[in-house]
GUBAFI-90441 format. One line per 2 residues: number of its first residue (from 1); for each residue z, x, y of C-alpha. Coordinates in Angstrom, 3 decimals. Each point is the difference from the previous one (the first is absolute). Example, Ala and Ser with C-alpha at 12.3 -4.5 7.8 and 13.67 -1.06 7.14 Angstrom:
! GUBAFI-90441
1> 7.800:12.300:-4.500 | -0.660:1.370:3.440
//
This chain:
! GUBAFI-90441
1> 128.227:103.206:124.588 | -0.027:2.776:-2.588
3> 2.198:2.644:1.625 | 0.404:2.454:-2.879
5> -2.644:1.348:-2.312 | 2.168:1.191:-2.843
7> -0.797:-2.461:-2.779 | -2.489:-2.828:-0.625
9> -0.134:-2.372:-2.961 | -3.264:-1.532:-1.213
11> 0.362:-3.061:-2.208 | -2.818:-0.049:-2.571
13> -2.216:2.760:-1.387 | -3.351:-1.775:0.050
15> -2.836:1.354:2.124 | 1.587:-1.301:3.226
17> 3.293:1.684:-0.813 | -1.551:3.286:-1.065
19> -2.183:0.381:3.090 | 2.861:-1.077:2.257
21> 2.322:2.567:-1.579 | -2.616:2.703:0.577
23> -0.236:-0.957:3.683 | 3.794:-0.111:0.414
25> 0.347:3.435:-1.605 | -1.336:1.529:3.226
27> 2.815:-1.568:2.041 | 3.082:-0.370:-2.240
29> 1.948:2.704:-1.795 | 0.399:-2.105:-3.138
31> -1.896:-2.993:-1.384 | 1.172:-2.008:-2.990
33> -2.406:-2.376:-1.737 | 1.751:-2.706:-2.017
35> -2.156:-1.637:-2.699 | 0.760:-2.776:-2.502
37> -2.338:1.338:-2.686 | 0.321:2.970:-2.289
39> -3.042:2.171:0.628 | -2.363:0.606:-2.928
41> -0.874:3.560:-0.963 | -3.698:-0.880:0.042
43> -2.125:-2.020:2.456 | 0.526:-3.444:-1.533
45> 0.869:-3.376:1.531 | 3.610:-0.585:1.043
47> 1.788:-3.284:-0.676 | 1.006:-0.264:3.654
49> -3.638:-0.093:1.137 | -1.454:-3.072:-1.765
51> -3.311:0.249:1.869 | -0.462:3.633:-1.052
53> -2.095:-1.054:-3.003 | -2.691:-1.383:2.305
55> -2.542:1.941:2.092 | 1.209:1.955:3.022
57> -1.862:2.053:2.533 | 0.725:1.958:3.119
59> -2.142:-0.979:2.980 | -1.632:2.759:2.071
61> 2.727:0.007:2.643 | 2.723:0.134:-2.637
63> -1.728:2.904:-1.707 | -0.105:1.880:3.309
65> 3.737:-0.544:0.526 | 0.876:1.075:-3.538
67> -2.098:3.130:0.391 | 1.926:0.761:3.193
69> 3.405:-0.174:-1.703 | -1.061:1.122:-3.491
71> -2.865:2.455:0.488 | -2.227:0.289:-3.047
73> 1.439:-3.067:-1.745 | -3.500:-1.126:-1.030
75> -0.540:3.283:-1.814 | 3.336:-0.554:-1.741
77> -1.168:-3.409:-1.168 | -3.331:1.331:-1.195
79> 1.834:2.729:-1.916 | 2.040:-2.728:-1.718
81> -3.129:-1.829:-1.150 | -0.806:-2.376:2.863
83> -3.636:-0.950:0.287 | -1.879:1.882:2.786
85> -1.263:-3.172:1.671 | -2.149:1.938:2.467
87> -2.210:1.126:-2.887 | -0.984:-3.473:-1.166
89> -1.444:-3.098:1.589 | 1.699:-3.314:0.571
91> -2.197:-3.095:-0.005 | 1.119:-2.581:2.568
93> -1.208:-3.518:-0.785 | 0.030:-3.105:2.177
95> -2.011:-3.221:0.047 | -2.767:1.695:1.979
97> -0.597:2.937:-2.338 | 1.513:3.323:-0.995
99> 0.502:3.386:1.646 | 0.606:3.303:-1.763
101> 2.496:2.049:1.987 | 1.613:3.392:-0.456
103> 2.942:1.600:1.780 | -1.055:2.816:2.359
105> 3.393:1.666:-0.379 | 1.952:1.237:-2.991
107> 1.962:-2.884:-1.491 | 1.826:-0.819:-3.214
109> 0.055:-3.274:-1.887 | 3.144:-0.511:-2.055
111> 2.666:-2.397:-1.124 | 2.899:-0.766:2.330
113> 2.243:1.763:-2.510 | -1.873:3.309:0.277
115> -0.193:-0.066:3.803 | 3.706:-0.754:0.324
117> 0.867:2.633:-2.625 | -1.948:2.715:1.840
119> 1.601:-0.868:3.353 | 3.472:-0.248:-1.566
121> -0.381:3.480:-1.506 | -0.884:1.305:3.462
123> 3.036:-1.702:1.547 | 2.310:1.377:-2.689
125> -1.024:3.505:1.044 | 1.281:-0.511:3.566
127> 3.379:1.718:0.167 | 1.835:-2.458:2.251
129> -1.023:-3.113:-1.984 | 2.093:-1.188:-2.939
131> -0.922:-2.977:-2.202 | 2.640:-2.142:-1.705
133> -1.584:-2.173:-2.700 | 1.285:-2.873:-2.138
135> 2.131:-1.104:2.950 | -0.100:-3.314:1.849
137> 0.822:-0.470:3.682 | 2.240:-3.081:0.210
139> 0.703:-0.159:3.728 | 0.436:1.728:3.329
141> 3.093:1.597:1.492 | 0.668:-0.315:3.719
143> 2.225:1.049:2.836 | 2.944:-2.276:0.810
145> -2.003:-1.857:2.653 | -3.000:-0.368:-2.376
147> -2.280:1.515:2.638 | -0.799:3.126:-2.021
149> -1.109:0.405:-3.615 | 1.977:2.874:-1.473
151> -1.380:0.079:-3.553 | -0.549:-1.999:-3.169
153> 1.984:-1.324:-2.945 | -1.363:0.959:-3.403
155> 0.502:-0.835:-3.662 | -1.148:1.894:-3.072
157> -2.424:-2.006:-2.107 | 1.063:1.593:-3.276
159> 3.209:1.279:-1.545 | 3.230:-1.222:1.624
161> -1.897:-1.495:2.996 | 2.121:1.991:2.414
163> 0.043:-1.187:3.620 | -0.186:2.503:2.838
165> -0.702:0.348:3.714 | -2.462:2.404:1.588
167> 0.261:0.735:3.722 | -2.936:0.788:2.259
169> -1.113:0.207:3.608 | -3.131:-2.001:-0.845
171> -0.776:-2.432:-2.813 | -3.652:-0.887:-0.639
173> -0.650:-2.977:-2.300 | -3.289:0.416:-1.879
175> 1.054:-2.178:-2.942 | -3.187:-2.072:0.106
177> -0.252:-3.731:-0.532 | 3.433:-0.006:-1.652
179> 1.689:1.272:3.180 | 3.259:-1.744:0.929
181> 0.100:1.369:3.555 | -0.315:-3.402:1.692
183> 2.678:-1.512:-2.211 | 2.376:2.904:0.650
185> -0.565:-0.192:3.761 | 0.638:-3.735:0.067
187> 3.257:0.578:-1.870 | 0.970:2.416:2.777
189> -0.624:-2.698:2.614 | -3.485:0.968:1.181
191> -2.536:-2.736:0.748 | -3.305:0.737:-1.769
193> -3.213:-1.239:1.721 | -2.289:-2.435:-1.763
195> -2.074:1.869:-2.537 | -3.790:-0.165:0.330
197> -1.400:-1.196:-3.316 | -3.420:-0.359:-1.537
199> 0.118:-2.409:-2.921 | -2.597:1.761:-2.126
201> 0.800:-0.941:-3.635 | -2.055:2.874:-1.356
203> -0.527:1.035:-3.591 | -1.150:3.164:-1.759
205> -1.113:0.614:-3.533 | -0.589:3.623:-1.006
207> -1.092:1.573:-3.255 | -0.398:3.666:-0.900
209> -2.972:1.367:-1.942 | -1.046:3.435:-1.171
211> -3.545:1.165:0.776 | -1.752:1.238:-3.154
213> -1.255:3.558:0.262 | -3.662:-0.984:0.016
215> 0.554:-2.164:3.143 | 2.144:2.379:2.034
217> -2.734:1.872:1.843 | -1.884:-3.125:1.080
219> 3.076:-1.887:1.170 | 0.105:-1.748:3.397
221> 3.022:-1.871:1.307 | -0.702:-3.564:1.146
223> 1.679:-2.057:2.720 | -1.149:-3.609:0.180
225> 1.037:-2.096:2.991 | 1.405:-3.487:-0.394
227> -1.781:-3.154:1.098 | 2.960:-2.255:0.872
229> -2.201:-3.000:0.835 | -1.129:-0.096:-3.634
231> 3.316:1.174:-1.433 | -1.584:3.239:-1.222
233> 2.551:2.727:-0.634 | 0.002:3.541:1.263
235> -0.712:2.407:-2.854 | 0.442:3.714:-0.329
237> -0.836:2.665:-2.547 | 1.569:3.286:1.079
239> 0.144:3.233:-1.986 | 3.333:1.802:0.210
241> 1.501:2.944:-1.880 | -0.918:0.834:-3.600
243> -3.228:-2.049:0.171 | 1.924:-3.249:0.094
245> -1.434:-3.004:1.809 | 2.045:-2.627:1.783
247> -1.762:-3.376:-0.151 | 1.420:-2.552:2.427
249> -0.450:-3.628:0.956 | 1.611:-1.341:3.179
251> 0.178:-3.350:1.750 | 2.213:-1.597:2.647
253> 1.004:-3.476:1.119 | 1.728:-1.050:-3.213
255> -2.800:-2.249:-1.225 | -0.857:2.342:-2.865
257> 1.663:3.146:-1.324 | -2.102:2.477:-2.000
259> 0.656:-0.271:-3.711 | 2.010:2.479:-2.072
261> -1.643:-1.212:-3.222 | -2.462:2.730:-1.143
263> -2.864:-2.377:-0.819 | 0.464:-2.113:3.116
265> 0.240:3.172:2.087 | -3.490:0.957:-1.163
267> -1.266:-3.523:0.659 | 1.277:0.117:3.568
269> -1.689:3.376:0.477 | -3.297:-1.807:-0.522
271> 0.576:-2.034:3.157 | 0.493:2.876:2.448
273> -2.722:1.066:2.417 | -0.654:3.258:-1.850
275> -1.831:-1.428:-3.003 | 0.214:1.641:-3.378
277> 3.560:1.314:0.308 | 1.041:-1.921:-3.117
279> -2.764:1.716:-1.996 | 1.026:3.385:1.369
281> 3.644:-0.563:-0.923 | -0.959:-0.832:-3.580
283> -1.464:3.506:-0.303 | 3.358:1.536:0.960
285> 3.105:0.488:-2.121 | 2.834:-2.365:1.038
287> 3.434:1.629:0.091 | 2.068:-3.216:0.214
289> -0.263:-3.625:1.046 | -0.282:-0.993:3.671
291> 3.207:-0.147:2.030 | 0.597:-2.366:2.883
293> 1.798:0.382:3.327 | 0.663:-2.748:2.539
295> 1.316:-0.075:3.560 | 0.720:-3.191:1.879
297> -0.003:1.359:3.541 | -0.554:2.965:2.250
299> 2.906:0.591:2.372 | 0.377:1.731:3.358
301> 3.503:0.418:1.413 | 0.373:0.243:3.776
303> 3.200:1.975:0.420 | -1.325:1.312:3.317
305> 0.685:-3.467:1.464 | 3.741:0.172:-0.660
307> 2.260:0.196:3.033 | 2.420:2.173:-1.971
309> -0.791:2.456:-2.741 | 2.512:2.362:-1.603
311> -0.334:3.681:0.725 | -0.844:2.167:-2.979
313> -2.227:-2.407:-1.968 | -3.755:-0.266:-0.460
315> -2.076:-2.139:-2.379 | -3.463:1.163:-1.099
317> -2.732:-0.684:-2.538 | -0.162:-3.312:-1.829
319> 3.601:-0.626:1.037 | -1.317:-0.395:3.544
321> -3.494:-1.368:-0.612 | -1.601:-0.791:-3.366
323> -3.749:-0.417:-0.314 | -2.440:-1.526:-2.426
325> -0.482:3.017:-2.305 | -3.729:-0.629:-0.561
327> -0.897:1.744:3.276 | 1.821:3.207:-0.909
329> 1.952:0.067:3.264 | 3.595:0.232:-1.217
331> 0.313:3.738:-0.637 | -2.098:0.883:3.055
333> 2.086:-2.214:2.279 | 3.165:1.557:-1.426
335> -1.412:3.422:0.872 | -0.843:-1.191:3.538
337> 3.557:-1.295:0.403 | 1.535:3.273:-1.207
339> -2.258:1.967:2.324 | 1.095:-2.256:2.886
341> 3.663:0.634:-0.795 | -0.695:3.729:0.143
343> -1.696:-0.321:3.403 | 2.954:-2.007:1.335
345> 2.517:2.545:-1.304 | -1.945:2.780:1.679
347> 0.058:-1.885:3.303 | 3.699:-0.726:-0.470
349> 0.758:3.724:-0.113 | -1.320:0.602:3.506
351> 0.648:-3.443:1.503 | 2.903:-1.798:-1.730
353> -0.063:-3.785:0.273 | 3.015:-2.210:-0.766
355> -2.180:-2.694:-1.585 | -1.772:2.347:-2.416
357> -0.241:-2.292:-3.071 | -1.466:-2.963:1.871
359> -2.527:2.287:1.667 | -1.024:1.229:-3.447
361> -0.527:-3.599:-1.171 | -2.024:-0.796:3.120
363> -2.258:3.010:-0.570 | -0.372:-0.780:-3.694
365> -0.941:-3.631:0.634 | -2.780:1.121:2.333
367> -1.181:2.556:-2.541 | -0.176:-2.405:-2.956
369> -1.346:-3.022:1.901 | -3.693:0.670:-0.844
371> 0.741:0.226:-3.736 | 1.954:-3.276:0.002
373> -2.682:-1.763:2.029 | -2.919:1.257:-2.098
375> 1.601:-0.928:-3.321 | 1.173:-3.383:1.313
377> -3.375:-1.125:1.310 | -1.594:1.065:-3.270
379> 2.571:-1.896:-2.090 | -0.440:-3.098:2.155
381> -3.523:-0.351:-1.391 | 1.618:-1.417:-3.145
383> 0.784:-3.696:-0.183 | 3.766:-0.398:-0.235
385> 0.962:3.097:2.022 | 2.045:-0.891:3.083
387> 1.684:1.920:2.803 | 3.458:-1.005:1.203
389> -1.250:-0.038:3.610 | -3.709:-0.648:0.326
391> 0.033:0.945:3.708 | 0.924:3.584:-0.897
393> -3.325:0.429:-1.790 | -2.187:-1.703:2.555
395> -3.632:0.979:-0.330 | 0.284:0.410:-3.778
397> -2.931:-2.322:-0.660 | -2.161:1.830:2.551
399> 0.882:3.357:-1.534 | -0.816:-1.274:-3.493
401> -3.447:-1.282:1.042 | -0.672:3.170:1.969
403> 0.832:2.195:-3.017 | -2.063:-2.236:-2.314
405> -3.134:0.357:2.113 | 0.625:3.706:0.564
407> 0.350:0.518:-3.754 | -3.269:-1.809:-0.607
409> -1.878:2.199:2.486 | 1.706:3.192:-1.186
411> -0.906:-0.726:-3.611 | -3.614:-0.835:0.866
413> -0.320:3.202:2.037 | 1.404:2.088:-2.848
415> -2.069:-1.662:-2.733 | -3.330:-0.139:1.837
417> 0.181:3.187:2.082 | 2.698:2.099:-1.697
419> 1.869:-0.032:3.313 | 3.751:-0.304:-0.603
421> 1.131:0.535:3.582 | 1.087:-3.593:0.508
423> 1.890:-0.029:-3.267 | 1.833:3.137:1.048
425> 1.474:-1.740:3.044 | 1.589:-2.733:-2.137
427> 1.386:2.614:-2.367 | 1.590:2.002:2.820
429> 1.551:-3.094:1.598 | 1.498:-1.135:-3.287
431> 1.096:3.605:-0.532 | 2.071:-0.373:3.214
433> -1.859:2.708:1.904 | -2.554:-2.016:2.009
435> 1.776:-2.288:2.522 | -1.113:-3.647:-0.386
437> -1.125:-0.036:3.651 | -2.711:2.508:-0.918
439> -1.198:-2.412:-2.660 | 0.424:-3.306:1.816
441> -1.902:0.471:3.267 | -2.790:-1.548:2.040
443> -2.647:2.534:-1.028 | 0.457:-0.653:-3.710
445> 0.353:-3.746:0.556 | -3.353:-0.126:1.788
447> -1.570:1.845:-2.932 | 1.532:-2.447:-2.474
449> -1.164:-3.065:1.897 | -3.625:0.863:-0.669
451> -0.113:-1.011:-3.642 | -2.755:-2.589:0.200
453> 2.330:-2.969:-0.075 | 1.528:0.821:-3.380
455> 2.964:-2.090:-1.215 | 2.289:2.954:0.678
457> -1.262:0.268:3.589 | 0.416:-3.732:0.634
459> 3.566:0.133:-1.293 | 0.811:2.951:2.249
461> -1.546:-1.724:3.045 | 2.136:-3.062:-0.703
463> 3.164:2.115:0.100 | -1.168:1.876:3.099
465> -0.645:-3.165:2.007 | -2.463:-0.545:2.830
467> 0.090:3.498:1.438 | -2.870:1.921:1.588
469> -0.544:3.683:-0.938 | 1.594:1.222:3.221
471> 3.177:-1.783:-1.039 | 0.149:1.356:-3.554
473> 2.554:2.734:0.682 | 2.335:-2.293:1.914
475> -0.113:-2.488:-2.871 | 0.684:2.738:-2.556
477> 2.958:1.152:2.091 | 1.376:-3.534:-0.184
479> -0.341:-0.198:-3.775 | 0.646:3.497:-1.354
481> 3.261:1.916:0.633 | -0.478:3.333:1.744
483> 2.236:2.176:-2.230 | -0.258:2.611:2.774
485> 3.341:1.585:-0.914 | -0.708:0.295:-3.732
487> -2.239:3.078:0.120 | 1.328:3.211:1.496
489> -2.016:2.931:1.295 | 0.068:1.773:-3.358
491> -1.561:-2.956:-1.850 | -2.580:-0.497:2.734
493> -0.784:3.711:-0.215 | -0.614:-0.338:-3.741
495> -2.261:-2.986:0.680 | -1.949:1.981:2.621
497> -0.515:2.851:-2.470 | -1.256:-2.443:-2.650
499> -2.446:-1.521:2.479 | -1.235:3.435:1.034
501> -0.499:0.998:-3.613 | -1.877:-3.239:-0.731
503> -2.208:0.545:3.062 | -0.839:3.507:-1.100
505> -1.045:-1.241:-3.455 | -2.226:-2.711:1.444
//
C-alpha cells in the first residue's frame, strides 16, 4: 500500500508516462519521469519509439480524457500545424461500398511525434513534475523483505554512464513493450502469472507524401478495411500536419508483410478495397521510401492474479497490455489506465486499503477488457493469428459474423439512404464509448437476421445455432462478455448526451 505521497517515479516519457505523470501530480508532491531518450527540440520521431513513424490516432474516449487533464490541447495541436480533421471528410471503404464521414467535434490529425510533443510541453509546465532524460532504469530497489519497492536504479546513457539510485513512494513502469518489470519481479522471487498472448504476426508499411498545393482543398482522407479472407490489406491515407499524407498498408497473420519497396508498395495499393489509391499516390510528392514495422504478438499481463505483489509498484501502458496498433487503441487505453489510477488514489485518500496496487490492477483489467477483446476478435479474422487460450475469446466467430453483417447493412443504409446511424454505433463502440452489450443484443440481432438469406446471414445463423428469437438474448449472453464494469457513470453520461444530440438532429 502506498502510505506516503511525497514522491513518485514514472519510467518512460511516452504518452502513457506523460498522462500518468499528469494524473499523479494531483496526489504526489514530486513526480520524476525517467526517460531513455534525449528529447528533440522539435516534434520529430524519437529513437525510443520505433512505431512513431507510423499512423497514430486518439480514439474518442482517449480524446475526452486528454481534454480533461490537458484542457485545450487540441487547439495547441492546431496552432502547431495539425490538420483540423473535423473540417474535412474521411471516406471509409469496405467490400460493401464506401461512406463519407466527418467528425462532429473539433479534432486534430497529426503525427505521433507532434501529439507527444504538445503533451510533453504541457507536462513540463507542471511545477511538481521533473523529467530526467538520457537515463536508463536498470532495476528496482526494495525494502529488506522485498515486499516494498523503494525506488529505481539508473544509469546515464551518455558521458561517464554514471549509476545512481532514485527513491520513491510509488514507481510506475510505463516503459512500453521493452519493459523489464516481469523479469525484475521474478529476480526478486515473485511468481508471474501466465501471460495472455495473441500471436498476430502483423506488418506495417508506411510512406510519407506531400500534397501539392492544387490538391490541398479537395483532399479527403481514406480508410480502407481489410478483407482477410482474400488477404487484402488494410490501407490508409491520412493527412497530418504541414499537408503531409501518411500512406499505410497493414496485414496480419504472417503470411504476407506489406512491401517497403517503393514500386511494389504502389502495386500492393492496387489490391486494396479502395480502388485507385495507387493512381492518387502517384499525383503526390513522395518524401522518402516506405518503412516497415513488425510485431509478432500482442501481450496482456495479468498481474492482478498474483497472490503477492510488492507495495509501491504499478505497471501501465504497453508494459501491461500491448495491442495491435492498427486499431488506434494504445494511447487511449493508456489514458484510461491513468484515469483509473487517479480514481483509485482519490478513493484511497478517504478509504485506505492495504492491497491498493492489486485493486488498481483489478480495476484496470476491467476497464481495458473491451479494447483487448475487440482488437483480438478482429485480428483473429486473419489466417495464422492464434490466441494462447482459445476459451478466453469464446464467441469470437459469432462476433465476427455479427459485425460483418452489421457492416453490410450499415453501409447499404448509408449509401442508398444517406443514413449513417448504424455506422455511428460501430464507430462509438470501437471508440470505447459504446459498451459492446448495447451493440450485441437481441433487438439488433433480429434486425440482422432478416437479410434475405444472404451469405453473411447464413454464416451468422450457423454461429448462433438453432435458437428461436425469444432465446436470442440468452444466447448472446452466453457468447459475448458483459464488460459491465468497464464503463463508469461519466462515460455512460457522455454516451447518453451523444444519443440525445443524434436524436435531436434526426
